[in-house]
C-alpha angles and dihedrals in degrees: 000000000000090000092050091053094050091045090054091048091050093052092050097040097140091048090051091053095047102043126088124247089263092055091049089053090050090052091050091050092054095048103036134073116255092249093062097051096085090051095052091045090052092049092050092046091052091048093053092045093049093049093048094043093044093053092048093047093047092054097045097082090049093056111097090199091066115090113262095242091054091049090050093051093045094052093043090054091057097049127102121222090257092052091049094050091048089059089058093059127092116188133189111256093235088065096051142095135167088252091058091046090055097041098048101027090232112202101201146013131196143190113232116210107303095007105135137156091243139347108281089004115190123230087255091057090051091050092049091052094047091047094048091058090044090058087061091054093047091052092062122103095266098026095228109176119231123230123231118214132192140176101253092165101149101014122315087318100173092059126088113243093011120138110265111208125198114282117258095265088066095043091055088060091062094059083203112133092177090058090050091048090053089049088053091052092048091048091050091055093050092046092049089047088068093049095257121132102184132064125188093225154155109042102206097180116143102224107213097172123041091207085080112105092223097051092113088061088063121083095213150333086247115082092209091064092045089052090051090054094056082092083092085079098064086042090058098035106023130250114304114243122253112281092018110162114249113249096023112120117246133190117174105212147307094310093057132074136211111262130215125210110210155237104003111232144355097342092140094056103060120143110272092359088277112161115247090007131134121287110212107196141150120245088249093055093043093056096037102040111023104025107047097082088058090059089056091045091057091046088056094050100252108190101212142015123208120217117232126245087223129091128237114220088334099316118111108238091224087063099036105120094174094059102030098044108008097048110017099038105025104032101029092035095228107181101182123083133277113228127197123234121249105305085340097149091053089062094060084090129051116257093031117255092013092127105018097170089055090049093050093048096048097042096048093044089048091058110270105145106180120033123210098221100165097182113355097069097130092055091044094051094045094048094045092051089051092049091051092048089052089046089236082129110033119228088237088066091050090049091050091052094047092044089057094047093049091047090059092045093051090046090053091055093231093135088064096037108024096153123066126219137205097255095111097040093111091059093072106103092347121170093252092056093045090053089051090051090049089053089050091052092052092051094045097058118103120204106214100172134015114176131016089262137000091266095050126098110264114253095209135110092046121222112253092209113065132134097241135354134186125226114190144160138081093270100048096088106019119099094189093056089046092055099041128195124349090043117127087319127043094247094035126239140250125234140045103275100070096090143328122296147104122275119217090248092054090046090054091049090050092050107045124082114279089243093058114100112221115202117192118200114159097208111002125188117249094247090055090054094045093051097038099088093225121172090211141331134236111207117193115189138148149114130337117244118277141155136207118329094001087064096055106119129180098188105037093198120161103267121243135294088028096085094049091046090054093045094048094050111028095057092053107041138014106280143186115202118209115196118207108197146131092235142000114298135202102273106137094114092057101044097083092061094053125091091200136006129200128187105211097168111195102327099182129216100334106076089162087082089066093053091046090065101033090058097041103250082126131016129244110259106156123120124199113265088186131051111251103221128205101219134011091236086071091064133149091040121151135170110283094028119130114256090027105178111157132169088229118008128230108277094026119137133136117228132218132189123235110268128221094183116087 
């Protein structure tokens, strides 16, 4: 009978295609035995029900009126294993194409330090690149948008012409959370202007040893100051609404970005200040020094948390189930996603990547949700699928990871607005943001000495009107040195053609009286200084740019030719020395020769802020957020430690009043 029915359908194919469901049923009734009618009816009923239900279900996650959690669960229920695993992958943009996006269902892309669509790329070029990849995501079966992330750690620092704010070590000096919140808001606008919705900031490490190459990314050695500075998060993401549940990610609109508190946890406390090393710490110190800023981050709705390369009491943080899942997710109720650092899971083993399957299994099971796999994505995806098939990683763990990633994506609103536009392009490096950065520079400066001795007349503020002044030092007219690492390139750059900004020399020239002659000599000989007839000298010296491990430093001496520049000038003419550095340096032997000493840290693109304070348009207000040690053999030495014997103690900073007399 079944064959007869299909024969009849075949002979009347056009009729079958044209007739309604009711006509098809009539045909079936004529050709089929009475006993088969209920079965056909049931099949047709199921078909109609499945089609109707499937359409409704498919559309539910796309409906912005549906609660986010319902949208997440709906979309998750429709995804294949391959689609889920694709969401867990973050790839470097240089390794990407729209074809790869479609084939592997990639959930996220990033720019590593210096990874740009073109040299001196405009905001429009960034937007075009981000959108092109997004079109690949939207062309997939379920059309899940990807999320682009970038290290906007002191402004949108990868992007040409963006505003470069002082690094965190300077912002900690300000003890001004409102300023930091405004910096977060400005940074969010500049990041969104390039089509990017996700910033890997803030770094809330508590740097306990300045030998660490990332110490300038830390606001302070004091956890209370670091906690204060988590106000960057509502700056980036927006203020959480009243009654917002702690731990639930929040992003307040198209002009805000998802934030990332990093690096969880204890990265600033490694032995010897060695990057990615082991942090040996008591439970008391872990939860009272390194953890508190994460509590504030979750209160403020931070969207993501990045795991640290470092170990905690011998356990790699990328494989630390107790802290990633047991504490952060289960106890603190964090509902966003945990992201790995760059090739972070590879470094679970030594040497890195020596047992990649082991690394994947232990990191994912520990609680890493999205994996920064800049280049090795095919191997990662293949190995993760195998581990899931073997149940070495349960599907429930995959679902948990994808659920968290989707939650952040829905919160960001990128399902409704997946493609960026050019509407914010004029915000990149705009005057308003540069003025904010200039304010931050002024407030981040610390005056450590003012007058050869306590009884001497203070040198600062400097008179604007003087016959002839000397400006010297490697860092006086070098924007790259002024900005430090994580500026245009990962390790930073030297010179004045990397981006837009104002060097300290040019700021001085713009500030002094037109009649004052400004002579710039980077490293003058003593006899030139002695015979120059200078009223005073401004000497700007410091460290070269660096980032991460390349910045680890066991001696912390003032780099050459800084010492000779100071010695050649400060014994011959009244001098103020400005130190540009990512941490305190060994300077005790030079201080006596100086008339004034200023710690300017890494001020960023707006050198005018330094001149504003040197010449008294604004007063010095900054207080050390780090202990300035005498010798490296004292390290680690932090406020409150026994045998605390600093050159300048935590909280020290002389103040001046704005001057109207020049």
